[in-house]
N, C-alpha and C positions, 0 to 999 in steps of 0.2 A: 109317655107312660108305658111301662112294661105290660105286655099282654100275657095273661096266665090262663090259657084255656083249661076248662075242667077236664076234658078228655081230648088231648092232642091227637090230631090225625097224623099218623106216622106211616110213611111209605114202607112197603115190604120189598125185600130183595127179589122175590120171585112173583111179581105182580101178574105175569102172564100165565102162571100155572093155576089149574083148577083147584081151589081150596077143598079140603076134606071136611065134610059136615060132621064134626065131632067136637066134643068139649070135655073138660075135666069133670069127673064124677063128684068131687067134693069129699070122697072117702079117703082117709089117710092111707089105707093099705094100697090104694091105687096110685100113690105118689111116693115112691121109695127113693131116698137119696143116701148114698154111702160116701163118706168123706175119704179121700185118698191122700195119705201123708206124703210129703215130699222128702222126708228124712227118716232115717232109722236112729233112734236115740242111743247114746252111749249110757251104760248103766251108771246111776248116781243116786242122790238122795231125794230127787223129785219122783213123782209117780204120774204116769199118763194112763188114763182110763178110757176105754172105748165104751160108749153108751148107745143104747137104742131107746127112742122115746117117740111119743105121739102126743099131739094136743098141747105142746109147749114150745115156745121159741127158745133160742139159745140163752138169752139173758135169764129167763125163768129157770132153765135147767141148771145154769151156773149157780144161781142162788140156792136152789134145793141142794145141790151137791155141797156147797159151802156150809150150809147149816149142818148137814150130816157129818161132814169132815172136820168140823170145829174150826173153820177159818172164815174170813170175810169174802164176799163175792169177788172183790177186786183181786184176791189172791188166786182165783181160779182162772187159768188161761185156756184159750181156744184159738184155733187157726182161722175159723171163718164162722159166719152166722147162717143159720138155716131157718126155713119157714116152719110155721107152727103146725099147720094142718097137713102133716105128712108123717110117714115113718122115716125117721132120720137117725142114721148111725154116725156118730160124731165123737171125736177125741177131745178130752179135757185134761189139763194138768193140775196137780196139787203140789203145794210147796213141801219142803222137808218138815217132818213132824206132824203132818196132817193125818187124820184117821182115814182109812179106806171106807168109803160110804157103805152103809148097810142097805137094807131093803128100802127102796124109794118108790113112791107112787108114780106109776106110769113111766118109770125109767128103769131099764135093765142095764147092769154092768156086764158087758160081754167079755172084756179082757182088761188086763192091766200090765204095765211095763215099768221097770225102773228107768229113770232118765236123769240126765245131768243138768237140765234146765227147764224153764217154763215154756210152754207152747205159746207162740206169738201169732198174730194175724199174718197170714201169708205162708205159714209152715205146711200148707197142703198143696199138692200138685193139681188138685181138681176134685170133681165130684162125679160119681157114677150114678145114673138114674135108671129106674124102671117105672114107667108111667103107663097107666091104662086110661084111654079115653072112651067115652060112650059114643056110639054111632049107630044109626038105624041100619044103614047098608054101607058096604065098603066095596070099592072098585079096585080089584087086585092090580090092574094095569096102572091106575093112578098112583097107588102106593109105591109101585116100582119106579115110576117117574119121579116121585118125590124123594125116594131113597137115593136115587142117582144124583138128583139136583143138589140135595143137601150134602152128600158126600163130596161132591166135586167143588161146589162153590159156596157152601155154608149158608148162614142166615144173618140177618141184620143184628148186630151186637148192641141193641138198645139196653139201657137200664130199665128194669121193669117197674111197674107201679109199686112194688114192695119198697123201693127206695124212697118213694114220695109220701108214704104214710097213709093211714086210713082216710083222712080228709083230702089227701092229695096236695097239701099246702106246704110240705117240708121245704121245697125249693124256694118258695116265696119267703118263708121265714129265714132261710139261709141267705138269700139275697139281701134282706133287710139287715141282717147281721153284718154282712160284708160292707155295704155302703154306709151303714151306721157307725162303723169303726169300733164297735165294742169287741174286745177280746173274748174268744170262747171261754166260758167259765167251767164247762164240764163236757163230758163225752157227748151229751145230747146236742149241745151247740155245735160240736164238731160234725156230728151226723147231718145237721141242717146245712152247714156249709158244703159238705160233700154232696148233698141233694141238689144244691144249686149248680155245682160242677156237672152233675149227672144230667140235669135239665138242659144245660148249654150243650153238652155232648150230644144228647138226643136231637136237639135242633140242628146241629151241624150234620149229623148222620142223615136226618131227613132231607136236608138240602142236597147232600151228595147223592143220595138215591134218586131224588126227584129230578136231578140234572143228568141222570143216566149213568151214574157210578163211574165217572171219568177217572182215568189214571193220568195225572198231570205232571209235567215238569215242576219240581219244587215240592212234590209230595214227600212226607215222611212215612215210611212203611215199617211194618212190624217185623223185626228179625226174631224168630223163635229161638235161634241159636244163642243170640245175645240177650234175649229177654228185654228188648228196648226198641224204640223207634230210631230209624236211621234214614239218611237221604236215599231216595230211589237210585239204583244203578242198574247196569245191564245184568249184574250177577245177583242183585238183591231186589226181588220183585214180590214182596209179601203183601199183606193186606194194608191198604191205605189206613192211616190212623187219624183220629180226631182228638180234640183238646179236652183235657181236664184242666181248665183254666187256673193258672197260678203264677206266682212271681218268678219262678225259675223254670217254667215250662219251655221246651224247645218249640219254636215256631217254624212252619213250613215257609215256602217262598212262592212268589208268582200268584197264579189264580187260586191256589189252595189257601194262601195267606189271606187273600181278599175275601174268600168265603168265611173264614174263621173270624176275621175282623168285622164282617158284616153281622154275624150272629152276636158277637160281643157288643156291637153298637146297639142292637135291639134292647139291651139292658141299660142303655145310656152310659156305657163305659168304653173308653178307648184304651189301647195297650199301656200307655204311661200311667193312667189312673189305675188300671188293673194291677200293675206292679206295686204301686204304692199301697193300695187297699189290701191286696193279697199278702204282701210282705208283713203288714201290721197284724194280720190274722195268722201268720205262719202257714199260709195256704200256698204251698210251693208248686203244685200242679204236676201233670204227667201227661202221657199220651196213651190212647186206648185204641185197639184195632176196631175198624168199622164193621168187620165181618169176622165171625168165628165159625170154624168147621168142626162139627161134632165128630168125635172119635168113636170107633167101634159101634157105629150106628146100625140099628136094625129096626124095621117097621113091619109089623105083621098083623094080619087080620085075626081077631079072636071073636068068640061069641059076643054079640051085641056091642062090638067096638073094635079098637085097634090097640096094640101094645107097642111101646117104644122103649128101646134100650140104647143108651149112648153115654158118653163122658164129655164133660166140658171143663175148661180151665177155670181157675178161681176168678170170681167176679162176673162170670157170664150166667145168664138166666135160662133155665130150662123152659120157663113160661114164654121166653122170646122165641124159642123154636116152635112151641105150640101155637103162638100167635101167627108165625110165618106159615105154618102148615094149615091152620084152620081159617085164616083170614079174619078172625074175630078181633074186635077192638081190644086193646091191651088189657083193660081191666076185666073184660069178660073172659079172655083167655087165661087170666090169672085168678079168676074167681075162686074163693075159698083158700087161696094160697098167698094172701097179701097181709102180712102182719107188720110190715114196715121195718123189718130188721134184716131181711135176707140180702146179703151181698156176696154170697158164694162161700 
């Protein structure tokens, strides 16, 4: 029987470092995220609009924009999903012939651009964050220690509780879909399957960290230049990757393969069965780095707390960095910022 702990205990990358006694304030203005586009659009009949909002997740904003623009929500495109309880600056696309939205409740239109196509998931290069944490006292020396550690060796690239929903059962629902063999009927079913992939990845990452973060022969490492996982060589020594299980995913070899097969077996599935089940669901799989290094990181003391500024690639969670820094359980580190839709 598969075990589904309500609050999984997940190893941290920097277990030996003194955690900072701080936590999220729960105020949207203390969690600001700005989406960074990966492309500059060519002028055309589409319109891309830059929005700023609070108190709404991406799906809710897309629906509001659609109503004002005279289109259906599925005609509104976006590059990634953002948390609800934050100040979020995010791009959306409108199809040819759509009206430019007027005044919207709690949503400001900051900019608009003519474009030649729809925005699609993954069209952003990452997200920039400015986050304030409340703290009684701060140790300047410890802040510098953390700043150096995170800049040099990053943090554990877990999927955050956001991926698993308010009740924390998205992965279990996705697993039932997978082994039940029913084709996904809608976007929600697809999100549930992705949540199962995320749960399995987190288990693999925990096992890797708990065994001392070994770099093994047979590992597949992340090449930032190629944007994909490749076999480790003397000239390619990026972050070790873990599985997003699927029918076409690349497997490592040797001890790394044994670790991933062991985690898969904890679901009562072996590789041949995975290929059959995942292919029937069009769940093709991928690789994901075990570690992410924040870019342009700064950590500084402010009145009654600390302020963080940094950028992350798509799909990595700012609340994961906060969990690493504070040592809080994942859901506590992510409190007030878990609406079940954030995936970067």
